[in-house]
Z-matrix of the N, CA and C atoms (Angstrom, degrees):
N
C 1 1.461
C 2 1.534 1 110.52
N 3 1.295 2 117.54 1 -36.91
C 4 1.468 3 121.11 2 179.43
C 5 1.525 4 110.50 3 -64.27
N 6 1.322 5 116.83 4 -39.21
C 7 1.472 6 119.88 5 179.08
C 8 1.518 7 110.42 6 -64.86
N 9 1.339 8 116.11 7 -39.13
C 10 1.463 9 118.91 8 177.84
C 11 1.532 10 110.71 9 -64.98
N 12 1.300 11 118.00 10 -40.39
C 13 1.451 12 122.28 11 177.60
C 14 1.508 13 110.58 12 -60.55
N 15 1.330 14 117.30 13 -47.10
C 16 1.461 15 120.89 14 -179.73
C 17 1.529 16 110.70 15 -64.04
N 18 1.310 17 117.65 16 -39.92
C 19 1.474 18 121.22 17 179.47
C 20 1.529 19 110.03 18 -64.65
N 21 1.361 20 116.70 19 -44.46
C 22 1.459 21 119.01 20 177.57
C 23 1.537 22 111.47 21 -64.10
N 24 1.301 23 116.14 22 -39.78
C 25 1.465 24 120.15 23 178.45
C 26 1.509 25 111.29 24 -63.13
N 27 1.309 26 116.36 25 -42.39
C 28 1.475 27 119.79 26 179.98
C 29 1.523 28 110.01 27 -66.50
N 30 1.324 29 117.25 28 -39.03
C 31 1.470 30 120.07 29 177.05
C 32 1.519 31 111.53 30 -62.18
N 33 1.326 32 115.90 31 -43.98
C 34 1.451 33 120.10 32 -179.99
C 35 1.535 34 111.34 33 -66.11
N 36 1.316 35 117.17 34 -39.34
C 37 1.461 36 120.47 35 176.76
C 38 1.523 37 111.15 36 -64.76
N 39 1.334 38 116.68 37 -37.42
C 40 1.445 39 121.63 38 177.30
C 41 1.508 40 110.63 39 -62.92
N 42 1.353 41 117.09 40 -41.85
C 43 1.456 42 121.71 41 179.46
C 44 1.526 43 110.10 42 -65.04
N 45 1.347 44 117.01 43 -42.16
C 46 1.467 45 120.21 44 179.56
C 47 1.535 46 110.21 45 -64.26
N 48 1.331 47 116.14 46 -41.67
C 49 1.463 48 118.68 47 -179.62
C 50 1.522 49 111.39 48 -66.12
N 51 1.325 50 117.79 49 -37.76
C 52 1.471 51 119.69 50 178.90
C 53 1.534 52 110.15 51 -68.30
N 54 1.331 53 117.62 52 -34.78
C 55 1.480 54 119.38 53 176.75
C 56 1.517 55 110.64 54 -65.27
N 57 1.339 56 117.16 55 -40.06
C 58 1.444 57 120.28 56 177.94
C 59 1.535 58 112.13 57 -64.00
N 60 1.329 59 115.82 58 -40.98
C 61 1.451 60 120.41 59 179.07
C 62 1.518 61 110.74 60 -64.39
N 63 1.306 62 117.62 61 -42.34
C 64 1.465 63 120.62 62 177.76
C 65 1.538 64 111.19 63 -65.40
N 66 1.295 65 116.54 64 -37.83
C 67 1.474 66 120.00 65 178.80
C 68 1.540 67 110.32 66 -65.08
N 69 1.333 68 115.76 67 -43.57
C 70 1.469 69 119.11 68 176.54
C 71 1.523 70 112.37 69 -64.69
N 72 1.303 71 117.31 70 -40.97
C 73 1.460 72 121.36 71 179.37
C 74 1.529 73 110.98 72 -60.81
N 75 1.327 74 116.74 73 -45.21
C 76 1.450 75 119.65 74 179.33
C 77 1.529 76 111.42 75 -68.03
N 78 1.321 77 117.33 76 -33.30
C 79 1.463 78 119.88 77 176.40
C 80 1.531 79 111.02 78 -65.80
N 81 1.336 80 116.72 79 -41.87
C 82 1.451 81 119.40 80 179.75
C 83 1.546 82 111.76 81 -65.86
N 84 1.332 83 117.48 82 -35.85
C 85 1.460 84 120.25 83 174.95
C 86 1.540 85 109.67 84 -65.70
N 87 1.319 86 117.14 85 -41.62
C 88 1.460 87 122.61 86 177.18
C 89 1.512 88 111.36 87 -61.17
N 90 1.339 89 116.38 88 -40.82
C 91 1.455 90 121.66 89 177.97
C 92 1.516 91 111.46 90 -62.04
N 93 1.317 92 116.15 91 -44.76
C 94 1.472 93 121.22 92 178.10
C 95 1.531 94 111.44 93 -59.38
N 96 1.313 95 116.95 94 -44.92
C 97 1.461 96 121.40 95 178.42
C 98 1.528 97 111.05 96 -65.45
N 99 1.308 98 117.26 97 -40.44
C 100 1.470 99 122.13 98 179.58
C 101 1.539 100 110.65 99 -64.84
N 102 1.311 101 118.25 100 -40.67
C 103 1.453 102 121.41 101 179.16
C 104 1.515 103 110.57 102 -65.27
N 105 1.325 104 118.32 103 -40.03
C 106 1.469 105 120.84 104 177.78
C 107 1.524 106 109.77 105 -64.39
N 108 1.324 107 117.89 106 -45.99
C 109 1.457 108 121.43 107 -179.84
C 110 1.520 109 111.16 108 -63.59
N 111 1.326 110 117.12 109 -41.45
C 112 1.454 111 120.68 110 179.98
C 113 1.546 112 110.91 111 -65.63
N 114 1.296 113 116.48 112 -38.97
C 115 1.464 114 120.85 113 177.15
C 116 1.525 115 110.63 114 -62.75
N 117 1.333 116 116.41 115 -46.49
C 118 1.450 117 120.25 116 177.56
C 119 1.539 118 112.27 117 -62.30
N 120 1.314 119 116.04 118 -40.75
C 121 1.462 120 120.73 119 177.55
C 122 1.520 121 111.87 120 -61.46
N 123 1.316 122 117.02 121 -44.92
C 124 1.477 123 120.26 122 179.71
C 125 1.521 124 110.83 123 -66.53
N 126 1.336 125 116.87 124 -40.60
C 127 1.460 126 119.44 125 177.17
C 128 1.516 127 111.08 126 -63.64
N 129 1.304 128 118.02 127 -41.00
C 130 1.459 129 121.49 128 -179.74
C 131 1.522 130 111.15 129 -67.27
N 132 1.292 131 116.78 130 -40.71
C 133 1.469 132 121.61 131 -173.06
C 134 1.532 133 112.30 132 -76.55
N 135 1.347 134 117.08 133 -40.62
C 136 1.462 135 118.84 134 -169.69
C 137 1.542 136 114.07 135 -111.66
N 138 1.287 137 118.46 136 4.44
C 139 1.448 138 121.11 137 175.95
C 140 1.533 139 109.11 138 -126.89
N 141 1.316 140 115.21 139 170.56
C 142 1.473 141 119.82 140 178.35
C 143 1.524 142 111.20 141 -101.55
N 144 1.317 143 117.15 142 29.07
C 145 1.447 144 119.97 143 178.08
C 146 1.525 145 109.92 144 -71.86
N 147 1.305 146 117.61 145 141.54
C 148 1.481 147 119.91 146 -179.55
C 149 1.528 148 112.14 147 -79.31
N 150 1.302 149 115.79 148 76.96
C 151 1.464 150 121.64 149 -179.84
C 152 1.533 151 108.46 150 -101.28
N 153 1.301 152 116.68 151 71.46
C 154 1.468 153 120.87 152 -176.64
C 155 1.521 154 110.81 153 -121.88
N 156 1.310 155 116.65 154 51.52
C 157 1.460 156 120.38 155 176.26
C 158 1.511 157 108.23 156 -114.44
N 159 1.326 158 117.74 157 169.89
C 160 1.456 159 125.05 158 -164.67
C 161 1.546 160 116.08 159 -45.32
N 162 1.301 161 121.81 160 -65.30
C 163 1.463 162 116.80 161 -172.86
C 164 1.530 163 113.10 162 -66.35
N 165 1.312 164 116.34 163 -33.13
C 166 1.485 165 118.24 164 -175.49
C 167 1.522 166 110.58 165 -74.87
N 168 1.314 167 118.41 166 -25.45
C 169 1.460 168 119.88 167 178.01
C 170 1.521 169 112.61 168 -59.38
N 171 1.331 170 116.89 169 -30.39
C 172 1.457 171 121.77 170 -176.72
C 173 1.529 172 113.26 171 -86.14
N 174 1.332 173 117.25 172 -6.87
C 175 1.484 174 120.22 173 178.07
C 176 1.520 175 109.43 174 -82.38
N 177 1.311 176 115.84 175 96.97
C 178 1.443 177 120.81 176 175.65
C 179 1.517 178 109.72 177 -121.40
N 180 1.325 179 117.27 178 -175.71
C 181 1.450 180 120.34 179 -176.57
C 182 1.521 181 113.43 180 -60.56
N 183 1.306 182 116.24 181 -44.76
C 184 1.485 183 119.83 182 -177.08
C 185 1.540 184 110.62 183 -64.91
N 186 1.298 185 117.40 184 -43.74
C 187 1.455 186 120.89 185 179.60
C 188 1.542 187 110.24 186 -61.91
N 189 1.301 188 117.50 187 -43.91
C 190 1.454 189 119.90 188 -178.63
C 191 1.533 190 111.74 189 -69.51
N 192 1.319 191 117.52 190 -34.61
C 193 1.491 192 119.27 191 176.69
C 194 1.520 193 109.92 192 -65.54
N 195 1.315 194 116.55 193 -45.10
C 196 1.476 195 120.05 194 179.72
C 197 1.529 196 109.28 195 -64.71
N 198 1.339 197 116.67 196 -45.32
C 199 1.461 198 119.73 197 -178.14
C 200 1.535 199 109.31 198 -63.61
N 201 1.312 200 118.08 199 -39.61
C 202 1.467 201 120.68 200 179.04
C 203 1.528 202 112.16 201 -64.08
N 204 1.318 203 116.18 202 -40.54
C 205 1.469 204 119.94 203 177.62
C 206 1.537 205 109.98 204 -64.28
N 207 1.310 206 117.79 205 -42.97
C 208 1.471 207 120.64 206 178.52
C 209 1.512 208 109.71 207 -64.64
N 210 1.330 209 117.49 208 -39.37
C 211 1.465 210 121.29 209 179.41
C 212 1.531 211 110.76 210 -62.81
N 213 1.306 212 116.81 211 -44.77
C 214 1.475 213 120.33 212 179.09
C 215 1.523 214 110.30 213 -64.23
N 216 1.330 215 117.32 214 -41.33
C 217 1.448 216 120.52 215 176.67
C 218 1.526 217 112.67 216 -60.80
N 219 1.323 218 115.19 217 -41.72
C 220 1.462 219 119.33 218 178.51
C 221 1.520 220 111.01 219 -65.76
N 222 1.340 221 117.06 220 -41.30
C 223 1.454 222 120.13 221 178.30
C 224 1.544 223 111.86 222 -62.37
N 225 1.323 224 115.22 223 -41.15
C 226 1.474 225 118.57 224 176.66
C 227 1.506 226 110.92 225 -63.65
N 228 1.322 227 116.84 226 -42.22
C 229 1.469 228 120.82 227 179.13
C 230 1.527 229 111.15 228 -61.17
N 231 1.303 230 116.34 229 -43.63
C 232 1.465 231 119.61 230 -176.22
C 233 1.523 232 111.86 231 -73.51
N 234 1.316 233 118.34 232 -48.01
C 235 1.474 234 119.02 233 -172.03
C 236 1.511 235 114.05 234 -91.52
N 237 1.313 236 119.39 235 -37.04
C 238 1.466 237 119.16 236 -179.49
C 239 1.518 238 110.84 237 -72.86
N 240 1.323 239 116.65 238 -36.06
C 241 1.471 240 117.68 239 178.43
C 242 1.516 241 110.76 240 -66.57
N 243 1.347 242 117.65 241 -29.61
C 244 1.465 243 118.72 242 175.22
C 245 1.514 244 110.72 243 -67.97
N 246 1.298 245 118.33 244 -34.20
C 247 1.452 246 120.04 245 -179.07
C 248 1.522 247 112.14 246 -78.83
N 249 1.334 248 117.07 247 -42.83
C 250 1.454 249 120.45 248 -177.98
C 251 1.522 250 109.69 249 -69.88
N 252 1.307 251 115.65 250 -50.92
C 253 1.461 252 120.64 251 179.52
C 254 1.509 253 108.28 252 -101.63
N 255 1.313 254 116.07 253 73.85
C 256 1.458 255 122.28 254 -174.14
C 257 1.511 256 113.13 255 -78.88
N 258 1.303 257 115.00 256 -169.87
C 259 1.450 258 123.23 257 -176.98
C 260 1.529 259 112.00 258 -59.59
N 261 1.335 260 117.41 259 -44.02
C 262 1.469 261 120.79 260 -177.80
C 263 1.524 262 110.73 261 -63.92
N 264 1.348 263 116.06 262 -42.22
C 265 1.453 264 119.65 263 179.52
C 266 1.528 265 111.66 264 -62.28
N 267 1.342 266 115.71 265 -43.39
C 268 1.460 267 119.77 266 -179.79
C 269 1.517 268 111.61 267 -64.69
N 270 1.332 269 116.16 268 -41.40
C 271 1.465 270 119.14 269 179.07
C 272 1.514 271 111.03 270 -64.30
N 273 1.331 272 115.97 271 -42.26
C 274 1.472 273 120.58 272 179.61
C 275 1.537 274 110.64 273 -62.16
N 276 1.319 275 116.74 274 -47.28
C 277 1.469 276 121.06 275 179.17
C 278 1.523 277 111.30 276 -62.87
N 279 1.326 278 116.20 277 -40.90
C 280 1.451 279 121.02 278 178.90
C 281 1.532 280 111.19 279 -62.56
N 282 1.317 281 116.00 280 -47.10
C 283 1.475 282 118.99 281 176.38
C 284 1.503 283 112.41 282 -58.75
N 285 1.336 284 114.98 283 -42.57
C 286 1.467 285 121.17 284 179.98
C 287 1.536 286 110.01 285 -61.14
N 288 1.296 287 118.37 286 -46.93
C 289 1.470 288 122.50 287 -179.01
C 290 1.520 289 110.44 288 -65.35
N 291 1.327 290 117.26 289 -43.66
C 292 1.462 291 120.19 290 -178.50
C 293 1.540 292 110.91 291 -67.93
N 294 1.330 293 117.58 292 -35.47
C 295 1.447 294 120.22 293 178.07
C 296 1.537 295 110.66 294 -66.31
N 297 1.308 296 116.63 295 -42.43
C 298 1.458 297 120.20 296 176.98
C 299 1.518 298 111.57 297 -63.07
N 300 1.319 299 114.93 298 -38.38
C 301 1.462 300 119.66 299 178.64
C 302 1.524 301 110.32 300 -65.43
N 303 1.323 302 117.78 301 -41.39
C 304 1.456 303 122.36 302 -179.82
C 305 1.523 304 111.00 303 -69.99
N 306 1.354 305 118.05 304 -32.70
C 307 1.456 306 120.55 305 178.41
C 308 1.509 307 112.10 306 -69.94
N 309 1.323 308 116.80 307 -37.13
C 310 1.474 309 120.60 308 -179.97
C 311 1.506 310 113.46 309 -80.59
N 312 1.315 311 116.92 310 -12.79
C 313 1.473 312 120.39 311 -179.79
C 314 1.526 313 109.39 312 -72.41
N 315 1.337 314 115.49 313 130.32
C 316 1.478 315 120.18 314 -177.15
C 317 1.520 316 109.15 315 -93.36
N 318 1.310 317 115.05 316 131.31
C 319 1.468 318 121.07 317 178.00
C 320 1.526 319 108.80 318 -107.47
N 321 1.267 320 115.50 319 135.16
C 322 1.490 321 118.74 320 179.58
C 323 1.489 322 111.20 321 -112.98
């Protein structure tokens, strides 16, 4: 039974780790897109380059302020949650959940 518990725990930890990796990967893609948009916005606003095509037309001050606020919120969600709810916390919660599951499991 102990081996089964450890195997289940390792599987759950593997799932949590893969979720974290996917979350970081999507955040890095979002960061790349944000940097491109911010660069285009700055070029449009402070230079005389003819940037008057479809997606860049919609980059104005309000859109960039909202996008920046969402970006900061996403960054806080990704990195601060990793620090507050770190590896030890996740392992402790996982053990707790698996122990409760094993206690409620009926053996015949």
